[in-house]
C-alpha positions as CSV (number, residue, x, y, z in Angstrom):
1,M,-0.5,0.1,0.1
2,G,1.1,3.5,-1.1
3,H,0.4,6.9,-1.2
4,A,0.2,9.3,-4.2
5,R,-1.0,12.6,-5.5
6,S,-3.1,12.7,-8.8
7,A,-2.9,15.6,-11.5
8,D,-5.8,17.2,-9.4
9,H,-3.2,17.3,-6.4
10,R,-6.3,15.3,-4.2
11,R,-4.9,12.4,-2.1
12,V,-5.4,9.4,-2.9
13,S,-4.4,5.5,-1.5
14,R,-3.1,2.9,-4.1
15,F,-4.4,-0.8,-3.1
16,C,-3.4,-4.1,-4.5
17,F,-6.2,-7.3,-4.1
18,G,-5.7,-10.1,-6.0
19,G,-3.3,-8.3,-8.6
20,V,-5.5,-5.4,-9.7
21,E,-4.7,-1.9,-8.1
22,T,-7.4,0.1,-7.1
23,I,-6.8,3.7,-6.5
24,L,-9.5,5.1,-4.1
25,A,-9.5,9.5,-4.0
26,K,-9.7,10.7,0.0
27,P,-12.9,12.4,0.9
28,Q,-11.9,15.9,0.5
29,R,-13.5,18.2,4.2
30,K,-15.1,21.4,3.1
31,P,-14.0,24.0,5.4
32,L,-15.7,24.6,8.6
33,P,-17.5,28.4,8.5
34,Q,-15.7,30.6,10.6
35,Q,-17.0,31.9,13.4
36,H,-16.9,35.9,13.8
37,W,-18.2,37.8,17.1
38,V,-19.4,41.3,17.2
39,Y,-20.3,43.6,20.3
40,A,-20.5,47.3,20.6
41,Y,-19.5,50.1,22.7
42,Q,-22.6,52.6,23.2
43,I,-21.8,56.0,24.2
44,E,-24.6,58.7,25.8
45,P,-25.4,61.2,25.0
46,A,-23.7,61.1,21.5
47,Q,-20.6,62.7,20.8
48,S,-19.4,64.6,17.6
49,D,-17.9,62.9,14.6
50,A,-14.8,65.4,15.2
51,Q,-14.7,63.7,19.1
52,F,-13.8,60.6,17.4
53,A,-10.2,61.5,15.7
54,K,-8.0,59.4,17.6
55,V,-10.6,56.9,18.4
56,K,-10.7,56.1,14.4
57,T,-7.1,56.4,14.0
58,L,-7.0,53.4,17.7
59,L,-9.5,51.3,15.4
60,R,-7.7,51.5,11.9
61,R,-4.4,50.9,13.5
62,A,-6.2,48.1,15.2
63,H,-7.2,46.6,11.9
64,V,-4.1,46.7,10.2
65,T,-2.2,44.8,13.2
66,A,-4.8,42.1,12.9
67,R,-4.5,42.0,9.3
68,R,-0.5,41.5,9.4
69,A,-1.4,38.4,12.0
70,A,-4.0,37.0,9.7
71,R,-6.9,37.6,11.9
72,M,-10.0,39.5,12.2
73,W,-10.9,42.2,13.5
74,A,-13.0,45.7,12.6
75,G,-14.1,48.5,14.1
76,R,-16.5,51.3,13.1
77,V,-18.1,54.7,14.9
78,V,-21.7,55.0,14.5
79,L,-23.0,58.1,15.2
80,Q,-26.7,58.5,15.6
81,T,-28.7,61.1,17.0
82,R,-29.1,59.8,20.9
83,V,-26.2,57.4,21.0
84,T,-23.0,56.9,19.6
85,H,-22.1,53.2,19.0
86,I,-18.5,51.8,17.9
87,M,-19.1,48.2,16.4
88,I,-16.5,45.7,16.7
89,V,-16.3,42.3,14.4
90,S,-13.8,40.2,15.5
91,D,-12.4,36.4,15.5
92,S,-12.5,36.4,18.9
93,P,-15.4,36.8,21.9
94,S,-12.8,37.9,24.3
95,R,-12.9,41.6,24.6
96,R,-9.8,41.8,26.8
97,G,-7.5,42.5,24.2
98,S,-4.7,45.5,24.5
99,V,-7.0,47.4,21.7
100,N,-10.1,47.3,23.8
101,R,-8.1,48.2,27.1
102,A,-6.5,51.3,24.9
103,L,-10.0,52.2,23.0
104,E,-11.8,52.5,27.2
105,A,-8.5,54.3,28.2
106,Q,-9.5,57.0,25.7
107,L,-12.7,57.2,26.1
108,K,-11.7,57.6,29.4
109,R,-9.9,60.3,28.6
110,Q,-12.5,62.1,26.5
111,G,-14.6,62.0,29.5
112,V,-17.3,59.9,28.2
113,R,-19.7,57.9,29.6
114,F,-19.9,53.8,28.3
115,S,-20.8,51.0,28.2
116,V,-19.8,47.3,26.7
117,S,-22.1,44.7,25.0
118,D,-21.8,41.1,25.6
119,S,-20.2,39.5,22.4
120,V,-22.5,37.9,20.1
121,V,-21.5,35.1,17.5
122,L,-22.1,36.0,14.1
123,Q,-21.8,32.6,11.4
124,V,-20.1,33.7,8.1
125,A,-20.3,31.4,5.5
126,A,-16.9,29.9,4.2
127,R,-16.3,31.9,0.7
């Protein structure tokens, strides 16, 4: 019994039974859908866009850092009439990372009141 690769690079197994060689293709696994998590910072009362320049810079840097590490992390400021949200989508449910600590420290320096929602799983289909 030996192993070889076929022209389409699938793994195959070769068996010899009674002088006849049989080739069986191994079943290919479909990738599992990747799980992403979403959570939000809620800031009340609503803040102006100009007050979020440092926060937006922090979010952009965190996104670039995650991409370099082949991770998923993205954050967006969503301005509304009565409340401002910072929406985060990540490949981890944890909100204890350095980016979260930096974001919360920046919000505190700006003197805004905020709360953070629990992480909720967001199913994303495999491409």
